[in-house]
A tleap script that builds the chain and sets N, CA, C and O, in Angstrom:
source leaprc.protein.ff14SB
mol = sequence {
  NMET SER ASP VAL LYS THR LEU SER HIE ARG
  ILE ASP MET LEU GLU THR ARG LEU THR PHE
  GLN ASP VAL THR ILE GLU THR LEU ASN GLU
  THR ILE THR ALA GLN TRP GLN GLN ILE ASP
  VAL LEU THR ARG GLN ILE ALA THR LEU SER
  GLU ARG LEU ARG GLU ALA GLU ALA ALA ALA
  PRO GLY ALA THR ASN GLU PRO PRO PRO HIE
  CTYR
}
set mol.1.N position { 50.591 122.336 20.838 }
set mol.1.CA position { 50.174 122.409 22.218 }
set mol.1.C position { 49.462 121.132 22.643 }
set mol.1.O position { 49.670 120.636 23.750 }
set mol.2.N position { 48.639 120.614 21.776 }
set mol.2.CA position { 47.914 119.388 22.069 }
set mol.2.C position { 48.878 118.214 22.234 }
set mol.2.O position { 48.667 117.341 23.076 }
set mol.3.N position { 49.928 118.202 21.427 }
set mol.3.CA position { 50.916 117.122 21.523 }
set mol.3.C position { 51.634 117.163 22.870 }
set mol.3.O position { 51.927 116.117 23.450 }
set mol.4.N position { 51.909 118.328 23.354 }
set mol.4.CA position { 52.597 118.462 24.637 }
set mol.4.C position { 51.700 117.949 25.762 }
set mol.4.O position { 52.173 117.258 26.664 }
set mol.5.N position { 50.413 118.281 25.715 }
set mol.5.CA position { 49.472 117.809 26.727 }
set mol.5.C position { 49.336 116.290 26.659 }
set mol.5.O position { 49.296 115.614 27.687 }
set mol.6.N position { 49.267 115.766 25.444 }
set mol.6.CA position { 49.145 114.320 25.268 }
set mol.6.C position { 50.378 113.604 25.821 }
set mol.6.O position { 50.261 112.605 26.532 }
set mol.7.N position { 51.540 114.118 25.492 }
set mol.7.CA position { 52.770 113.517 26.002 }
set mol.7.C position { 52.861 113.651 27.519 }
set mol.7.O position { 53.284 112.718 28.202 }
set mol.8.N position { 52.475 114.784 28.035 }
set mol.8.CA position { 52.496 114.999 29.474 }
set mol.8.C position { 51.552 114.019 30.172 }
set mol.8.O position { 51.889 113.456 31.214 }
set mol.9.N position { 50.383 113.823 29.597 }
set mol.9.CA position { 49.406 112.882 30.160 }
set mol.9.C position { 49.962 111.460 30.120 }
set mol.9.O position { 49.840 110.717 31.094 }
set mol.10.N position { 50.564 111.085 29.014 }
set mol.10.CA position { 51.137 109.750 28.885 }
set mol.10.C position { 52.265 109.527 29.892 }
set mol.10.O position { 52.375 108.455 30.487 }
set mol.11.N position { 53.083 110.527 30.072 }
set mol.11.CA position { 54.169 110.427 31.045 }
set mol.11.C position { 53.605 110.298 32.461 }
set mol.11.O position { 54.101 109.500 33.256 }
set mol.12.N position { 52.579 111.075 32.773 }
set mol.12.CA position { 51.942 110.979 34.081 }
set mol.12.C position { 51.370 109.583 34.310 }
set mol.12.O position { 51.506 109.022 35.397 }
set mol.13.N position { 50.736 109.032 33.295 }
set mol.13.CA position { 50.164 107.685 33.394 }
set mol.13.C position { 51.266 106.646 33.609 }
set mol.13.O position { 51.112 105.733 34.421 }
set mol.14.N position { 52.361 106.785 32.892 }
set mol.14.CA position { 53.475 105.854 33.053 }
set mol.14.C position { 54.097 105.964 34.442 }
set mol.14.O position { 54.441 104.952 35.053 }
set mol.15.N position { 54.239 107.173 34.933 }
set mol.15.CA position { 54.784 107.353 36.271 }
set mol.15.C position { 53.865 106.750 37.328 }
set mol.15.O position { 54.330 106.163 38.304 }
set mol.16.N position { 52.567 106.898 37.127 }
set mol.16.CA position { 51.598 106.310 38.050 }
set mol.16.C position { 51.705 104.790 38.044 }
set mol.16.O position { 51.735 104.160 39.101 }
set mol.17.N position { 51.762 104.207 36.857 }
set mol.17.CA position { 51.901 102.750 36.744 }
set mol.17.C position { 53.193 102.282 37.387 }
set mol.17.O position { 53.214 101.267 38.083 }
set mol.18.N position { 54.262 103.012 37.157 }
set mol.18.CA position { 55.552 102.645 37.734 }
set mol.18.C position { 55.491 102.653 39.260 }
set mol.18.O position { 56.045 101.768 39.912 }
set mol.19.N position { 54.829 103.637 39.819 }
set mol.19.CA position { 54.700 103.726 41.270 }
set mol.19.C position { 53.931 102.527 41.810 }
set mol.19.O position { 54.348 101.918 42.795 }
set mol.20.N position { 52.808 102.182 41.174 }
set mol.20.CA position { 52.043 101.019 41.612 }
set mol.20.C position { 52.846 99.733 41.457 }
set mol.20.O position { 52.765 98.843 42.304 }
set mol.21.N position { 53.612 99.635 40.390 }
set mol.21.CA position { 54.443 98.447 40.185 }
set mol.21.C position { 55.519 98.344 41.252 }
set mol.21.O position { 55.805 97.251 41.741 }
set mol.22.N position { 56.113 99.466 41.616 }
set mol.22.CA position { 57.117 99.461 42.676 }
set mol.22.C position { 56.520 98.974 43.990 }
set mol.22.O position { 57.136 98.179 44.699 }
set mol.23.N position { 55.326 99.447 44.312 }
set mol.23.CA position { 54.658 99.017 45.543 }
set mol.23.C position { 54.345 97.526 45.479 }
set mol.23.O position { 54.538 96.805 46.457 }
set mol.24.N position { 53.869 97.072 44.343 }
set mol.24.CA position { 53.546 95.654 44.174 }
set mol.24.C position { 54.793 94.788 44.308 }
set mol.24.O position { 54.758 93.749 44.968 }
set mol.25.N position { 55.874 95.200 43.697 }
set mol.25.CA position { 57.127 94.447 43.777 }
set mol.25.C position { 57.617 94.395 45.224 }
set mol.25.O position { 58.052 93.339 45.684 }
set mol.26.N position { 57.556 95.485 45.931 }
set mol.26.CA position { 57.993 95.508 47.326 }
set mol.26.C position { 57.120 94.590 48.182 }
set mol.26.O position { 57.630 93.874 49.044 }
set mol.27.N position { 55.813 94.609 47.946 }
set mol.27.CA position { 54.902 93.735 48.686 }
set mol.27.C position { 55.210 92.272 48.397 }
set mol.27.O position { 55.245 91.451 49.313 }
set mol.28.N position { 55.430 91.945 47.144 }
set mol.28.CA position { 55.770 90.568 46.776 }
set mol.28.C position { 57.100 90.154 47.405 }
set mol.28.O position { 57.241 89.024 47.872 }
set mol.29.N position { 58.049 91.042 47.418 }
set mol.29.CA position { 59.339 90.742 48.026 }
set mol.29.C position { 59.194 90.448 49.518 }
set mol.29.O position { 59.805 89.511 50.032 }
set mol.30.N position { 58.396 91.239 50.203 }
set mol.30.CA position { 58.158 91.004 51.629 }
set mol.30.C position { 57.466 89.666 51.851 }
set mol.30.O position { 57.789 88.945 52.795 }
set mol.31.N position { 56.520 89.337 50.986 }
set mol.31.CA position { 55.806 88.066 51.095 }
set mol.31.C position { 56.753 86.889 50.883 }
set mol.31.O position { 56.714 85.911 51.630 }
set mol.32.N position { 57.593 86.986 49.873 }
set mol.32.CA position { 58.541 85.912 49.586 }
set mol.32.C position { 59.534 85.759 50.731 }
set mol.32.O position { 59.870 84.637 51.113 }
set mol.33.N position { 60.001 86.857 51.275 }
set mol.33.CA position { 60.935 86.800 52.401 }
set mol.33.C position { 60.283 86.108 53.599 }
set mol.33.O position { 60.908 85.269 54.247 }
set mol.34.N position { 59.051 86.450 53.888 }
set mol.34.CA position { 58.339 85.820 55.003 }
set mol.34.C position { 58.146 84.327 54.746 }
set mol.34.O position { 58.280 83.515 55.661 }
set mol.35.N position { 57.833 83.967 53.506 }
set mol.35.CA position { 57.655 82.552 53.172 }
set mol.35.C position { 58.964 81.782 53.334 }
set mol.35.O position { 58.957 80.663 53.847 }
set mol.36.N position { 60.076 82.355 52.909 }
set mol.36.CA position { 61.365 81.675 53.057 }
set mol.36.C position { 61.724 81.501 54.517 }
set mol.36.O position { 62.289 80.475 54.896 }
set mol.37.N position { 61.408 82.478 55.339 }
set mol.37.CA position { 61.667 82.343 56.776 }
set mol.37.C position { 60.829 81.204 57.348 }
set mol.37.O position { 61.318 80.413 58.155 }
set mol.38.N position { 59.577 81.122 56.933 }
set mol.38.CA position { 58.700 80.049 57.410 }
set mol.38.C position { 59.187 78.692 56.902 }
set mol.38.O position { 59.152 77.709 57.641 }
set mol.39.N position { 59.634 78.629 55.662 }
set mol.39.CA position { 60.171 77.385 55.112 }
set mol.39.C position { 61.407 76.959 55.900 }
set mol.39.O position { 61.579 75.775 56.190 }
set mol.40.N position { 62.261 77.907 56.245 }
set mol.40.CA position { 63.452 77.601 57.023 }
set mol.40.C position { 63.078 77.026 58.388 }
set mol.40.O position { 63.668 76.041 58.830 }
set mol.41.N position { 62.105 77.635 59.053 }
set mol.41.CA position { 61.652 77.143 60.357 }
set mol.41.C position { 61.103 75.729 60.217 }
set mol.41.O position { 61.439 74.852 61.014 }
set mol.42.N position { 60.267 75.502 59.219 }
set mol.42.CA position { 59.663 74.182 59.029 }
set mol.42.C position { 60.711 73.134 58.665 }
set mol.42.O position { 60.613 71.988 59.104 }
set mol.43.N position { 61.703 73.504 57.877 }
set mol.43.CA position { 62.766 72.578 57.517 }
set mol.43.C position { 63.545 72.152 58.758 }
set mol.43.O position { 63.874 70.976 58.916 }
set mol.44.N position { 63.838 73.102 59.632 }
set mol.44.CA position { 64.545 72.765 60.868 }
set mol.44.C position { 63.685 71.879 61.771 }
set mol.44.O position { 64.201 70.973 62.425 }
set mol.45.N position { 62.376 72.139 61.808 }
set mol.45.CA position { 61.484 71.306 62.613 }
set mol.45.C position { 61.439 69.875 62.073 }
set mol.45.O position { 61.452 68.919 62.847 }
set mol.46.N position { 61.387 69.731 60.766 }
set mol.46.CA position { 61.362 68.400 60.160 }
set mol.46.C position { 62.654 67.655 60.476 }
set mol.46.O position { 62.623 66.467 60.796 }
set mol.47.N position { 63.783 68.341 60.388 }
set mol.47.CA position { 65.064 67.705 60.700 }
set mol.47.C position { 65.089 67.248 62.165 }
set mol.47.O position { 65.551 66.147 62.461 }
set mol.48.N position { 64.601 68.076 63.062 }
set mol.48.CA position { 64.556 67.715 64.478 }
set mol.48.C position { 63.649 66.515 64.710 }
set mol.48.O position { 64.011 65.586 65.432 }
set mol.49.N position { 62.469 66.537 64.097 }
set mol.49.CA position { 61.532 65.424 64.261 }
set mol.49.C position { 62.078 64.135 63.649 }
set mol.49.O position { 61.872 63.055 64.202 }
set mol.50.N position { 62.764 64.236 62.528 }
set mol.50.CA position { 63.370 63.056 61.909 }
set mol.50.C position { 64.421 62.448 62.826 }
set mol.50.O position { 64.488 61.228 62.979 }
set mol.51.N position { 65.233 63.291 63.430 }
set mol.51.CA position { 66.252 62.806 64.358 }
set mol.51.C position { 65.609 62.149 65.575 }
set mol.51.O position { 66.061 61.095 66.024 }
set mol.52.N position { 64.569 62.759 66.104 }
set mol.52.CA position { 63.871 62.182 67.255 }
set mol.52.C position { 63.248 60.850 66.894 }
set mol.52.O position { 63.253 59.929 67.710 }
set mol.53.N position { 62.708 60.726 65.681 }
set mol.53.CA position { 62.114 59.468 65.244 }
set mol.53.C position { 63.184 58.382 65.129 }
set mol.53.O position { 62.965 57.244 65.545 }
set mol.54.N position { 64.344 58.735 64.564 }
set mol.54.CA position { 65.442 57.760 64.464 }
set mol.54.C position { 65.877 57.293 65.851 }
set mol.54.O position { 66.112 56.105 66.072 }
set mol.55.N position { 65.980 58.231 66.771 }
set mol.55.CA position { 66.359 57.868 68.135 }
set mol.55.C position { 65.316 56.977 68.787 }
set mol.55.O position { 65.663 56.020 69.480 }
set mol.56.N position { 64.046 57.279 68.575 }
set mol.56.CA position { 62.972 56.471 69.165 }
set mol.56.C position { 62.954 55.074 68.552 }
set mol.56.O position { 62.738 54.092 69.263 }
set mol.57.N position { 63.176 54.972 67.247 }
set mol.57.CA position { 63.203 53.658 66.604 }
set mol.57.C position { 64.390 52.839 67.084 }
set mol.57.O position { 64.279 51.623 67.245 }
set mol.58.N position { 65.524 53.490 67.315 }
set mol.58.CA position { 66.718 52.787 67.789 }
set mol.58.C position { 66.530 52.304 69.219 }
set mol.58.O position { 67.053 51.253 69.591 }
set mol.59.N position { 65.797 53.048 70.014 }
set mol.59.CA position { 65.580 52.690 71.413 }
set mol.59.C position { 64.392 51.747 71.602 }
set mol.59.O position { 64.176 51.250 72.707 }
set mol.60.N position { 63.625 51.492 70.552 }
set mol.60.CA position { 62.437 50.641 70.671 }
set mol.60.C position { 62.867 49.202 70.942 }
set mol.60.O position { 63.833 48.721 70.350 }
set mol.61.N position { 62.155 48.511 71.835 }
set mol.61.CA position { 62.514 47.127 72.135 }
set mol.61.C position { 62.103 46.188 70.995 }
set mol.61.O position { 61.041 46.358 70.396 }
set mol.62.N position { 62.944 45.209 70.705 }
set mol.62.CA position { 62.625 44.190 69.714 }
set mol.62.C position { 62.690 44.694 68.295 }
set mol.62.O position { 62.648 45.897 68.035 }
set mol.63.N position { 62.793 43.758 67.392 }
set mol.63.CA position { 62.835 44.097 65.970 }
set mol.63.C position { 61.432 44.389 65.470 }
set mol.63.O position { 60.462 43.780 65.924 }
set mol.64.N position { 61.330 45.296 64.559 }
set mol.64.CA position { 60.010 45.659 64.032 }
set mol.64.C position { 59.550 44.720 62.936 }
set mol.64.O position { 58.387 44.764 62.536 }
set mol.65.N position { 60.451 43.861 62.435 }
set mol.65.CA position { 60.084 42.955 61.337 }
set mol.65.C position { 59.874 41.517 61.809 }
set mol.65.O position { 59.886 40.595 60.994 }
set mol.66.N position { 59.688 41.320 63.073 }
set mol.66.CA position { 59.438 39.972 63.582 }
set mol.66.C position { 58.033 39.520 63.188 }
set mol.66.O position { 57.099 40.322 63.157 }
set mol.67.N position { 57.892 38.237 62.891 }
set mol.67.CA position { 56.535 37.738 62.591 }
set mol.67.C position { 55.696 37.705 63.866 }
set mol.67.O position { 56.240 37.641 64.969 }
set mol.68.N position { 54.404 37.747 63.719 }
set mol.68.CA position { 53.539 37.681 64.904 }
set mol.68.C position { 53.759 36.377 65.685 }
set mol.68.O position { 54.235 35.392 65.119 }
set mol.69.N position { 53.420 36.367 66.959 }
set mol.69.CA position { 53.703 35.192 67.795 }
set mol.69.C position { 52.982 33.918 67.354 }
set mol.69.O position { 53.458 32.828 67.674 }
set mol.70.N position { 51.875 33.998 66.646 }
set mol.70.CA position { 51.137 32.785 66.275 }
set mol.70.C position { 51.783 32.028 65.103 }
set mol.70.O position { 51.260 30.984 64.714 }
set mol.71.N position { 52.885 32.502 64.529 }
set mol.71.CA position { 53.554 31.778 63.436 }
set mol.71.C position { 54.496 30.756 63.978 }
set mol.71.O position { 55.149 30.049 63.210 }
savepdb mol mol.pdb
quit
């Protein structure tokens, strides 16, 4: 009888741990998904800003590597 109670208690403890682990895994998954969405947004913003910078540099007057006028 004692063995049955011990096994029952152990099974209950394992089921409890499993439930908490499932919740933790789901929370981590949601966090990772949100982070990937944010990374995607930031990557697109960087690409847009890089393109705008290239366009601005191309439209800038004069060469950027000219020596100063006093040379």
